[in-house]
N, C-alpha and C positions, 0 to 999 in steps of 0.2 A: 541882932541885926540892926544896922544903922538906919535911922529914920532919915529919908531924903526929903529935904524941904527946899522950897524956892524954885527958881526957874530951871536950874540945872537938873534938879530932881524930876520936875515935870517933864523936861525934855528927854531925860533918860527913860522915864516911864513910857512916853510916847514912842521913843525910839525902840524900846523893848517891844511894845505892842506892834509897831510896824514890822520889826524884825520877826516877830512871831507870825504875823500875817504872811510875810514873805516866805518864811520857813514853811508854813502850812501850805502855801501855794506850790512851792517847789516839791514838797513831799507828795502832794496830790498829783503834780505833773509826773513825778517819778513813778508813782503808783500807776497812773494812767499809761505811762510809757511801758511799764512792766507788763500791764495787762494787754496793751497793744502788741508788745513783742510776743507775748504768749499767744495772742490771737493770730498774729502773723505766722508764728511757728506752727500753730495748729492748722491754719489754712494751708501752709506749705506741706505739712504731713498729709493732710487730706488730699491735696493735689497729687502728691507722690503716690498715695494709696490708690487714688482713682486711676492714675497713669498705669500703675502696676496691674490693677484689676482689668483695665482696658487691654493691656499687653497679654495678660493671661487669657482674657476672653478671646482675643484675636488668635492666640496660639491654639486654643481649643477649637475655634471655628475652623482654622486651617487643618487641624488634625481630623476633624469630622469630615471635611471635604476630602482630605487625603484618603481617609478610611472608606468614604463613599466610592472614590475612584478605584481604590484597591478592591473593594467588593465587586465593582463592575468588572474589573480585570479578572478577578477570581471566577466570576460567573462566566465570562467569555472563555477563559481557559477550560472551565468545566465543560462548556458546550463543545469547544474544539475537541477535547479529549473524547467526549461522547461520540462526536461525529467520526473521529478517527477510529474509535472502537467499532462503530457501526460499519464504517468503510471496510475495516479489516474483516468483519463478519461477512460482508457481501463478497469480499475478495475470496475468502475461504469457501463460501458457498459456490461461487463461480468455479473455483478450482475443482471442488468436489463434483460439480455438474459436468465439467469437462472430462474429469476422470471417468465418471459414469458413462458419458457418451462414448469415450474411447473404449471402455470395457464392452459397452453394448455393440460398438462397431466390430470389436474383436469377435464377440460371440456370433454376430451376424455372419461375419466372414467364415467362422468355423462351421456354422450351420450350412452355409452355401457349399463349402468344401465337402461336408458330409453328404449333402444331397447329391452333389456331383459324383462323389465316390459311389454312392448307392446306385445312381443312374448307370455308371460304368459297370458296376457289378451286375446289375440287372441285364445290361447289354451282353455281358460276358456269359451270364447264366443262359440267356436266350440262345446265344451262339452255340454254347455247349450242347444245349438240348437239341438244337437243329442238327449238330454234328452227330450226336448219339442216334437221333432218328435216322439220319442218312446212313449211318453205319449199320443200324439194325436192318434197314431196308436193303442195303447192299448185301448183308449176310443172308437175308431171306432170298435174295435174287441168286446168290451163289449156290445156296442149298438146293434151289429149284433146278 
């Protein structure tokens, strides 16, 4: 290696030292920038993640609300069906009661008719008896 002497050599040495200093500074700046970029990227990713999490959380919240409303609707439907079933039951009961009443009326009418018949029969029997008595009396009178 050549030995540098004199002013030129000293200048070169100084220049080299300065160049190294500058190079070191730039290297550090690049490293800093690289780390800064990395941090920026990480921050961006975190924000994206957070946004995604928020979105998912919102979606779940909405789903829960929907489910709650759906449950409410289901309950209402159930109640309505129960009401309808109960109403049907009462309707059937009413029909049965009316049928019973109709049947009862029919039997009442039949009973009335039977009693009337019996009354007429009794009347006829009495009339017959009277006639027979009259006849007997008439026969007795004739024989006398």
